[in-house]
PDB file of N, CA, C and O in Angstrom:
ATOM      1  N   UNK A   1      89.946  91.320 111.356  1.00  0.00           N
ATOM      2  CA  UNK A   1      90.561  92.433 111.046  1.00  0.00           C
ATOM      3  C   UNK A   1      91.940  92.985 110.906  1.00  0.00           C
ATOM      4  O   UNK A   1      92.873  92.673 111.645  1.00  0.00           O
ATOM      5  N   UNK A   2      92.009  93.815 109.926  1.00  0.00           N
ATOM      6  CA  UNK A   2      93.735  94.058 109.592  1.00  0.00           C
ATOM      7  C   UNK A   2      94.081  95.338 110.289  1.00  0.00           C
ATOM      8  O   UNK A   2      95.130  95.848 109.897  1.00  0.00           O
ATOM      9  N   UNK A   3      93.394  96.011 111.296  1.00  0.00           N
ATOM     10  CA  UNK A   3      93.908  97.191 111.896  1.00  0.00           C
ATOM     11  C   UNK A   3      95.670  97.022 111.820  1.00  0.00           C
ATOM     12  O   UNK A   3      96.204  95.918 111.709  1.00  0.00           O
ATOM     13  N   UNK A   4      96.396  98.247 111.895  1.00  0.00           N
ATOM     14  CA  UNK A   4      97.787  98.034 112.030  1.00  0.00           C
ATOM     15  C   UNK A   4      98.559  97.378 110.737  1.00  0.00           C
ATOM     16  O   UNK A   4      99.762  97.472 110.491  1.00  0.00           O
ATOM     17  N   UNK A   5      97.644  96.750 110.039  1.00  0.00           N
ATOM     18  CA  UNK A   5      98.335  95.944 108.643  1.00  0.00           C
ATOM     19  C   UNK A   5      99.120  97.051 108.119  1.00  0.00           C
ATOM     20  O   UNK A   5      98.702  98.208 108.092  1.00  0.00           O
ATOM     21  N   UNK A   6     100.420  96.633 107.647  1.00  0.00           N
ATOM     22  CA  UNK A   6     101.512  97.407 107.307  1.00  0.00           C
ATOM     23  C   UNK A   6     100.836  98.496 106.081  1.00  0.00           C
ATOM     24  O   UNK A   6     101.042  99.706 106.175  1.00  0.00           O
ATOM     25  N   UNK A   7     100.132  97.995 105.101  1.00  0.00           N
ATOM     26  CA  UNK A   7      99.806  98.864 104.080  1.00  0.00           C
ATOM     27  C   UNK A   7      98.560  99.642 104.435  1.00  0.00           C
ATOM     28  O   UNK A   7      98.272 100.678 103.835  1.00  0.00           O
ATOM     29  N   UNK A   8      97.894  99.194 105.313  1.00  0.00           N
ATOM     30  CA  UNK A   8      96.239  99.593 105.707  1.00  0.00           C
ATOM     31  C   UNK A   8      96.302 100.021 107.231  1.00  0.00           C
ATOM     32  O   UNK A   8      95.607  99.384 108.022  1.00  0.00           O
ATOM     33  N   UNK A   9      97.072 101.037 107.680  1.00  0.00           N
ATOM     34  CA  UNK A   9      96.859 100.938 109.313  1.00  0.00           C
ATOM     35  C   UNK A   9      95.773 101.710 109.794  1.00  0.00           C
ATOM     36  O   UNK A   9      95.444 101.683 110.980  1.00  0.00           O
ATOM     37  N   UNK A  10      95.134 102.475 108.843  1.00  0.00           N
ATOM     38  CA  UNK A  10      93.981 103.135 109.404  1.00  0.00           C
ATOM     39  C   UNK A  10      92.741 102.483 109.164  1.00  0.00           C
ATOM     40  O   UNK A  10      91.746 103.204 109.244  1.00  0.00           O
ATOM     41  N   UNK A  11      92.554 101.137 108.854  1.00  0.00           N
ATOM     42  CA  UNK A  11      91.463 100.308 108.960  1.00  0.00           C
ATOM     43  C   UNK A  11      91.106 100.010 110.426  1.00  0.00           C
ATOM     44  O   UNK A  11      91.930  99.547 111.215  1.00  0.00           O
ATOM     45  N   UNK A  12      90.031 100.255 110.699  1.00  0.00           N
ATOM     46  CA  UNK A  12      89.535 100.067 112.009  1.00  0.00           C
ATOM     47  C   UNK A  12      89.211  98.470 112.340  1.00  0.00           C
ATOM     48  O   UNK A  12      88.857  97.632 111.511  1.00  0.00           O
ATOM     49  N   UNK A  13      89.441  98.245 113.885  1.00  0.00           N
ATOM     50  CA  UNK A  13      89.012  96.837 113.938  1.00  0.00           C
ATOM     51  C   UNK A  13      87.480  96.740 114.191  1.00  0.00           C
ATOM     52  O   UNK A  13      86.723  97.709 114.153  1.00  0.00           O
ATOM     53  N   UNK A  14      87.089  95.381 114.470  1.00  0.00           N
ATOM     54  CA  UNK A  14      85.564  95.230 114.427  1.00  0.00           C
ATOM     55  C   UNK A  14      84.887  95.980 115.820  1.00  0.00           C
ATOM     56  O   UNK A  14      83.720  96.348 115.954  1.00  0.00           O
ATOM     57  N   UNK A  15      85.848  96.067 116.666  1.00  0.00           N
ATOM     58  CA  UNK A  15      85.370  96.234 118.086  1.00  0.00           C
ATOM     59  C   UNK A  15      84.910  97.611 118.192  1.00  0.00           C
ATOM     60  O   UNK A  15      84.020  97.965 118.965  1.00  0.00           O
ATOM     61  N   UNK A  16      85.560  98.405 117.367  1.00  0.00           N
ATOM     62  CA  UNK A  16      85.388  99.776 117.097  1.00  0.00           C
ATOM     63  C   UNK A  16      84.410 100.200 115.758  1.00  0.00           C
ATOM     64  O   UNK A  16      84.727 101.224 115.153  1.00  0.00           O
ATOM     65  N   UNK A  17      83.401  99.536 115.361  1.00  0.00           N
ATOM     66  CA  UNK A  17      82.758  99.933 114.094  1.00  0.00           C
ATOM     67  C   UNK A  17      82.589 101.253 114.150  1.00  0.00           C
ATOM     68  O   UNK A  17      82.358 101.893 115.176  1.00  0.00           O
ATOM     69  N   UNK A  18      82.753 101.890 112.521  1.00  0.00           N
ATOM     70  CA  UNK A  18      82.328 103.276 112.369  1.00  0.00           C
ATOM     71  C   UNK A  18      81.324 103.105 111.694  1.00  0.00           C
ATOM     72  O   UNK A  18      81.335 102.280 110.780  1.00  0.00           O
ATOM     73  N   UNK A  19      80.300 103.793 111.968  1.00  0.00           N
ATOM     74  CA  UNK A  19      78.811 104.025 111.000  1.00  0.00           C
ATOM     75  C   UNK A  19      78.849 105.181 110.149  1.00  0.00           C
ATOM     76  O   UNK A  19      78.743 106.282 110.690  1.00  0.00           O
ATOM     77  N   UNK A  20      78.968 105.116 109.055  1.00  0.00           N
ATOM     78  CA  UNK A  20      78.629 106.371 108.126  1.00  0.00           C
ATOM     79  C   UNK A  20      77.240 107.036 108.350  1.00  0.00           C
ATOM     80  O   UNK A  20      76.307 106.346 108.758  1.00  0.00           O
ATOM     81  N   UNK A  21      77.096 108.247 108.116  1.00  0.00           N
ATOM     82  CA  UNK A  21      75.650 108.661 108.054  1.00  0.00           C
ATOM     83  C   UNK A  21      74.702 107.948 107.479  1.00  0.00           C
ATOM     84  O   UNK A  21      74.995 107.523 106.362  1.00  0.00           O
ATOM     85  N   UNK A  22      73.563 107.658 107.925  1.00  0.00           N
ATOM     86  CA  UNK A  22      72.504 106.790 107.572  1.00  0.00           C
ATOM     87  C   UNK A  22      72.727 105.388 107.350  1.00  0.00           C
ATOM     88  O   UNK A  22      72.153 104.690 106.515  1.00  0.00           O
ATOM     89  N   UNK A  23      73.499 105.081 108.066  1.00  0.00           N
ATOM     90  CA  UNK A  23      74.012 103.706 108.139  1.00  0.00           C
ATOM     91  C   UNK A  23      73.573 103.225 109.414  1.00  0.00           C
ATOM     92  O   UNK A  23      73.791 103.897 110.422  1.00  0.00           O
ATOM     93  N   UNK A  24      72.892 101.969 109.477  1.00  0.00           N
ATOM     94  CA  UNK A  24      72.262 101.414 110.971  1.00  0.00           C
ATOM     95  C   UNK A  24      72.932 100.047 111.158  1.00  0.00           C
ATOM     96  O   UNK A  24      72.404  99.335 112.012  1.00  0.00           O
ATOM     97  N   UNK A  25      74.144  99.483 110.429  1.00  0.00           N
ATOM     98  CA  UNK A  25      75.053  98.542 110.390  1.00  0.00           C
ATOM     99  C   UNK A  25      76.424  98.698 110.498  1.00  0.00           C
ATOM    100  O   UNK A  25      76.797  99.603 109.752  1.00  0.00           O
ATOM    101  N   UNK A  26      77.275  98.216 111.084  1.00  0.00           N
ATOM    102  CA  UNK A  26      78.946  98.295 110.938  1.00  0.00           C
ATOM    103  C   UNK A  26      78.999  98.173 109.474  1.00  0.00           C
ATOM    104  O   UNK A  26      77.971  97.825 108.892  1.00  0.00           O
ATOM    105  N   UNK A  27      79.970  98.393 108.871  1.00  0.00           N
ATOM    106  CA  UNK A  27      80.741  97.891 107.861  1.00  0.00           C
ATOM    107  C   UNK A  27      81.539  96.357 107.994  1.00  0.00           C
ATOM    108  O   UNK A  27      82.219  96.072 108.980  1.00  0.00           O
ATOM    109  N   UNK A  28      81.368  95.589 107.030  1.00  0.00           N
ATOM    110  CA  UNK A  28      81.920  94.208 107.309  1.00  0.00           C
ATOM    111  C   UNK A  28      83.376  94.414 107.375  1.00  0.00           C
ATOM    112  O   UNK A  28      83.903  95.330 106.745  1.00  0.00           O
ATOM    113  N   UNK A  29      84.042  93.608 108.105  1.00  0.00           N
ATOM    114  CA  UNK A  29      85.767  93.450 108.067  1.00  0.00           C
ATOM    115  C   UNK A  29      85.923  92.405 106.960  1.00  0.00           C
ATOM    116  O   UNK A  29      85.159  91.555 106.503  1.00  0.00           O
ATOM    117  N   UNK A  30      87.344  92.814 106.656  1.00  0.00           N
ATOM    118  CA  UNK A  30      87.970  92.419 105.656  1.00  0.00           C
ATOM    119  C   UNK A  30      88.771  91.222 106.112  1.00  0.00           C
ATOM    120  O   UNK A  30      89.411  91.408 107.146  1.00  0.00           O
ATOM    121  N   UNK A  31      88.856  90.148 105.607  1.00  0.00           N
ATOM    122  CA  UNK A  31      89.856  89.031 105.880  1.00  0.00           C
ATOM    123  C   UNK A  31      91.269  89.407 105.289  1.00  0.00           C
ATOM    124  O   UNK A  31      91.469  90.366 104.544  1.00  0.00           O
ATOM    125  N   UNK A  32      92.215  88.515 105.730  1.00  0.00           N
ATOM    126  CA  UNK A  32      93.421  88.805 105.370  1.00  0.00           C
ATOM    127  C   UNK A  32      93.626  88.675 103.843  1.00  0.00           C
ATOM    128  O   UNK A  32      94.301  89.436 103.151  1.00  0.00           O
ATOM    129  N   UNK A  33      92.884  87.509 103.398  1.00  0.00           N
ATOM    130  CA  UNK A  33      93.140  87.401 101.947  1.00  0.00           C
ATOM    131  C   UNK A  33      92.537  88.664 101.040  1.00  0.00           C
ATOM    132  O   UNK A  33      93.138  89.100 100.058  1.00  0.00           O
ATOM    133  N   UNK A  34      91.067  89.267 101.585  1.00  0.00           N
ATOM    134  CA  UNK A  34      90.610  90.059 101.015  1.00  0.00           C
ATOM    135  C   UNK A  34      91.370  91.151 100.931  1.00  0.00           C
ATOM    136  O   UNK A  34      91.469  91.712  99.839  1.00  0.00           O
ATOM    137  N   UNK A  35      92.010  91.627 102.011  1.00  0.00           N
ATOM    138  CA  UNK A  35      92.964  92.950 102.063  1.00  0.00           C
ATOM    139  C   UNK A  35      94.315  92.772 101.100  1.00  0.00           C
ATOM    140  O   UNK A  35      94.835  93.678 100.450  1.00  0.00           O
ATOM    141  N   UNK A  36      94.721  91.503 101.162  1.00  0.00           N
ATOM    142  CA  UNK A  36      95.981  91.531 100.270  1.00  0.00           C
ATOM    143  C   UNK A  36      95.268  91.769  98.693  1.00  0.00           C
ATOM    144  O   UNK A  36      95.808  92.589  97.950  1.00  0.00           O
ATOM    145  N   UNK A  37      94.240  91.143  98.300  1.00  0.00           N
ATOM    146  CA  UNK A  37      93.590  91.229  96.788  1.00  0.00           C
ATOM    147  C   UNK A  37      93.422  92.989  96.651  1.00  0.00           C
ATOM    148  O   UNK A  37      93.668  93.637  95.633  1.00  0.00           O
ATOM    149  N   UNK A  38      92.988  93.479  97.830  1.00  0.00           N
ATOM    150  CA  UNK A  38      92.840  95.009  97.675  1.00  0.00           C
ATOM    151  C   UNK A  38      93.911  95.552  97.540  1.00  0.00           C
ATOM    152  O   UNK A  38      93.933  96.306  96.567  1.00  0.00           O
ATOM    153  N   UNK A  39      94.960  95.487  98.187  1.00  0.00           N
ATOM    154  CA  UNK A  39      96.264  95.983  97.983  1.00  0.00           C
ATOM    155  C   UNK A  39      96.887  95.862  96.586  1.00  0.00           C
ATOM    156  O   UNK A  39      97.366  96.733  95.862  1.00  0.00           O
ATOM    157  N   UNK A  40      96.732  94.390  96.389  1.00  0.00           N
ATOM    158  CA  UNK A  40      97.155  94.508  95.003  1.00  0.00           C
ATOM    159  C   UNK A  40      96.411  95.063  93.929  1.00  0.00           C
ATOM    160  O   UNK A  40      97.009  95.504  92.947  1.00  0.00           O
ATOM    161  N   UNK A  41      95.141  95.092  94.008  1.00  0.00           N
ATOM    162  CA  UNK A  41      94.466  95.878  92.774  1.00  0.00           C
ATOM    163  C   UNK A  41      94.663  97.378  93.007  1.00  0.00           C
ATOM    164  O   UNK A  41      94.504  98.070  92.002  1.00  0.00           O
ATOM    165  N   UNK A  42      95.024  98.102  94.304  1.00  0.00           N
ATOM    166  CA  UNK A  42      95.036  99.343  94.329  1.00  0.00           C
ATOM    167  C   UNK A  42      96.615  99.725  93.971  1.00  0.00           C
ATOM    168  O   UNK A  42      96.937 100.902  93.809  1.00  0.00           O
ATOM    169  N   UNK A  43      97.445  98.782  93.876  1.00  0.00           N
ATOM    170  CA  UNK A  43      99.095  98.906  93.657  1.00  0.00           C
ATOM    171  C   UNK A  43      99.227  98.626  92.294  1.00  0.00           C
ATOM    172  O   UNK A  43     100.328  98.785  91.767  1.00  0.00           O
ATOM    173  N   UNK A  44      98.281  98.238  91.653  1.00  0.00           N
ATOM    174  CA  UNK A  44      98.589  97.617  90.016  1.00  0.00           C
ATOM    175  C   UNK A  44      98.589  98.695  89.063  1.00  0.00           C
ATOM    176  O   UNK A  44      97.702  99.544  89.147  1.00  0.00           O
ATOM    177  N   UNK A  45      99.359  98.763  88.280  1.00  0.00           N
ATOM    178  CA  UNK A  45      99.702 100.000  87.202  1.00  0.00           C
ATOM    179  C   UNK A  45      99.186  99.442  85.898  1.00  0.00           C
ATOM    180  O   UNK A  45      98.834 100.176  84.975  1.00  0.00           O
ATOM    181  N   UNK A  46      99.152  98.217  85.852  1.00  0.00           N
ATOM    182  CA  UNK A  46      98.991  97.574  84.247  1.00  0.00           C
ATOM    183  C   UNK A  46      97.919  97.036  84.277  1.00  0.00           C
ATOM    184  O   UNK A  46      97.378  96.682  85.325  1.00  0.00           O
ATOM    185  N   UNK A  47      97.375  96.868  82.986  1.00  0.00           N
ATOM    186  CA  UNK A  47      96.095  95.966  82.801  1.00  0.00           C
ATOM    187  C   UNK A  47      96.579  94.639  82.263  1.00  0.00           C
ATOM    188  O   UNK A  47      97.547  94.588  81.504  1.00  0.00           O
ATOM    189  N   UNK A  48      95.855  93.469  82.682  1.00  0.00           N
ATOM    190  CA  UNK A  48      94.631  93.400  83.312  1.00  0.00           C
ATOM    191  C   UNK A  48      94.696  93.685  84.717  1.00  0.00           C
ATOM    192  O   UNK A  48      95.469  92.919  85.293  1.00  0.00           O
ATOM    193  N   UNK A  49      94.250  94.366  85.317  1.00  0.00           N
ATOM    194  CA  UNK A  49      93.947  94.878  86.904  1.00  0.00           C
ATOM    195  C   UNK A  49      93.519  93.547  87.634  1.00  0.00           C
ATOM    196  O   UNK A  49      92.719  92.758  87.133  1.00  0.00           O
ATOM    197  N   UNK A  50      94.090  93.373  88.800  1.00  0.00           N
ATOM    198  CA  UNK A  50      93.593  92.138  89.496  1.00  0.00           C
ATOM    199  C   UNK A  50      92.042  92.485  89.904  1.00  0.00           C
ATOM    200  O   UNK A  50      91.663  93.635  90.127  1.00  0.00           O
ATOM    201  N   UNK A  51      91.324  91.499  89.961  1.00  0.00           N
ATOM    202  CA  UNK A  51      89.898  91.492  90.138  1.00  0.00           C
ATOM    203  C   UNK A  51      89.616  91.103  91.514  1.00  0.00           C
ATOM    204  O   UNK A  51      90.137  90.075  91.944  1.00  0.00           O
ATOM    205  N   UNK A  52      88.883  91.777  92.225  1.00  0.00           N
ATOM    206  CA  UNK A  52      88.310  91.201  93.725  1.00  0.00           C
ATOM    207  C   UNK A  52      87.340  90.321  93.685  1.00  0.00           C
ATOM    208  O   UNK A  52      86.428  90.415  92.863  1.00  0.00           O
ATOM    209  N   UNK A  53      87.418  89.380  94.549  1.00  0.00           N
ATOM    210  CA  UNK A  53      86.461  88.318  94.485  1.00  0.00           C
ATOM    211  C   UNK A  53      85.037  88.736  95.170  1.00  0.00           C
ATOM    212  O   UNK A  53      84.016  88.075  94.985  1.00  0.00           O
ATOM    213  N   UNK A  54      85.082  89.764  95.883  1.00  0.00           N
ATOM    214  CA  UNK A  54      83.610  90.234  96.557  1.00  0.00           C
ATOM    215  C   UNK A  54      83.856  91.697  96.468  1.00  0.00           C
ATOM    216  O   UNK A  54      84.975  92.197  96.348  1.00  0.00           O
ATOM    217  N   UNK A  55      82.604  92.427  96.544  1.00  0.00           N
ATOM    218  CA  UNK A  55      82.620  93.659  96.943  1.00  0.00           C
ATOM    219  C   UNK A  55      83.421  94.404  98.119  1.00  0.00           C
ATOM    220  O   UNK A  55      83.228  93.862  99.207  1.00  0.00           O
ATOM    221  N   UNK A  56      84.086  95.273  98.151  1.00  0.00           N
ATOM    222  CA  UNK A  56      84.652  96.022  99.152  1.00  0.00           C
ATOM    223  C   UNK A  56      84.167  97.102  99.797  1.00  0.00           C
ATOM    224  O   UNK A  56      84.121  98.102  99.080  1.00  0.00           O
ATOM    225  N   UNK A  57      83.699  97.279 101.166  1.00  0.00           N
ATOM    226  CA  UNK A  57      82.957  98.668 101.486  1.00  0.00           C
ATOM    227  C   UNK A  57      83.887  99.833 100.859  1.00  0.00           C
ATOM    228  O   UNK A  57      85.104  99.704 100.994  1.00  0.00           O
ATOM    229  N   UNK A  58      83.426 100.856 100.244  1.00  0.00           N
ATOM    230  CA  UNK A  58      84.279 101.881  99.763  1.00  0.00           C
ATOM    231  C   UNK A  58      85.245 102.494 101.129  1.00  0.00           C
ATOM    232  O   UNK A  58      86.467 102.630 101.069  1.00  0.00           O
ATOM    233  N   UNK A  59      84.534 102.767 102.146  1.00  0.00           N
ATOM    234  CA  UNK A  59      85.149 103.296 103.442  1.00  0.00           C
ATOM    235  C   UNK A  59      86.466 102.585 103.607  1.00  0.00           C
ATOM    236  O   UNK A  59      87.545 103.164 103.738  1.00  0.00           O
ATOM    237  N   UNK A  60      86.280 101.219 103.589  1.00  0.00           N
ATOM    238  CA  UNK A  60      87.619 100.732 104.016  1.00  0.00           C
ATOM    239  C   UNK A  60      88.639 100.607 102.746  1.00  0.00           C
ATOM    240  O   UNK A  60      89.844 100.480 102.965  1.00  0.00           O
ATOM    241  N   UNK A  61      88.176 100.642 101.534  1.00  0.00           N
ATOM    242  CA  UNK A  61      88.765 100.675 100.223  1.00  0.00           C
ATOM    243  C   UNK A  61      89.895 102.278 100.153  1.00  0.00           C
ATOM    244  O   UNK A  61      91.054 102.402  99.758  1.00  0.00           O
ATOM    245  N   UNK A  62      89.131 103.070 100.597  1.00  0.00           N
ATOM    246  CA  UNK A  62      89.697 104.587 100.683  1.00  0.00           C
ATOM    247  C   UNK A  62      90.979 104.520 101.928  1.00  0.00           C
ATOM    248  O   UNK A  62      92.077 104.997 101.642  1.00  0.00           O
ATOM    249  N   UNK A  63      90.785 104.006 103.068  1.00  0.00           N
ATOM    250  CA  UNK A  63      91.442 103.882 104.093  1.00  0.00           C
ATOM    251  C   UNK A  63      92.640 102.894 103.668  1.00  0.00           C
ATOM    252  O   UNK A  63      93.781 103.081 104.093  1.00  0.00           O
ATOM    253  N   UNK A  64      92.370 102.009 102.950  1.00  0.00           N
ATOM    254  CA  UNK A  64      93.627 101.229 102.463  1.00  0.00           C
ATOM    255  C   UNK A  64      94.504 102.028 101.600  1.00  0.00           C
ATOM    256  O   UNK A  64      95.673 102.302 101.872  1.00  0.00           O
ATOM    257  N   UNK A  65      93.764 102.445 100.366  1.00  0.00           N
ATOM    258  CA  UNK A  65      94.514 103.303  99.568  1.00  0.00           C
ATOM    259  C   UNK A  65      95.429 104.440 100.019  1.00  0.00           C
ATOM    260  O   UNK A  65      96.519 104.709  99.514  1.00  0.00           O
ATOM    261  N   UNK A  66      94.734 105.189 101.225  1.00  0.00           N
ATOM    262  CA  UNK A  66      95.441 106.202 101.805  1.00  0.00           C
ATOM    263  C   UNK A  66      96.744 105.430 102.319  1.00  0.00           C
ATOM    264  O   UNK A  66      97.836 105.791 101.882  1.00  0.00           O
ATOM    265  N   UNK A  67      96.674 104.538 103.095  1.00  0.00           N
ATOM    266  CA  UNK A  67      97.753 103.783 103.921  1.00  0.00           C
ATOM    267  C   UNK A  67      98.426 103.449 102.857  1.00  0.00           C
ATOM    268  O   UNK A  67      99.594 103.741 103.113  1.00  0.00           O
ATOM    269  N   UNK A  68      98.354 102.938 101.654  1.00  0.00           N
ATOM    270  CA  UNK A  68      99.263 102.585 100.733  1.00  0.00           C
ATOM    271  C   UNK A  68     100.207 103.846 100.096  1.00  0.00           C
ATOM    272  O   UNK A  68     101.409 103.733  99.855  1.00  0.00           O
ATOM    273  N   UNK A  69      99.477 104.950  99.898  1.00  0.00           N
ATOM    274  CA  UNK A  69      99.971 106.274  99.379  1.00  0.00           C
ATOM    275  C   UNK A  69     100.940 106.845 100.452  1.00  0.00           C
ATOM    276  O   UNK A  69     102.014 107.363 100.147  1.00  0.00           O
ATOM    277  N   UNK A  70     100.517 106.723 101.665  1.00  0.00           N
ATOM    278  CA  UNK A  70     101.264 107.112 102.671  1.00  0.00           C
ATOM    279  C   UNK A  70     102.663 106.721 102.862  1.00  0.00           C
ATOM    280  O   UNK A  70     103.666 107.395 103.097  1.00  0.00           O
ATOM    281  N   UNK A  71     102.437 105.179 102.669  1.00  0.00           N
ATOM    282  CA  UNK A  71     103.691 104.434 102.828  1.00  0.00           C
ATOM    283  C   UNK A  71     104.556 104.667 101.542  1.00  0.00           C
ATOM    284  O   UNK A  71     105.781 104.625 101.656  1.00  0.00           O
ATOM    285  N   UNK A  72     103.968 104.915 100.299  1.00  0.00           N
ATOM    286  CA  UNK A  72     104.995 105.186  99.064  1.00  0.00           C
ATOM    287  C   UNK A  72     105.941 106.445  99.153  1.00  0.00           C
ATOM    288  O   UNK A  72     106.992 106.581  98.527  1.00  0.00           O
ATOM    289  N   UNK A  73     105.298 107.477 100.176  1.00  0.00           N
ATOM    290  CA  UNK A  73     106.397 108.264 100.477  1.00  0.00           C
ATOM    291  C   UNK A  73     105.726 109.760 100.199  1.00  0.00           C
ATOM    292  O   UNK A  73     106.400 110.778 100.358  1.00  0.00           O
TER     293      UNK A  73
END
């Protein structure tokens, strides 16, 4: 997991899974490559936007986006 990753510091480690309401299983962890793909996608400003190879849990995508926006100033 990439907790503390420069652009996504709020993404949690697997050791402390967060379960959204109604969910009985933890959200899966993203690999380093998946996190970089997500950052590239969120950071893109022109078409064609980079595609993700796998779906990304919404909670982790939002946390990563917040981290990117916070680091932009």
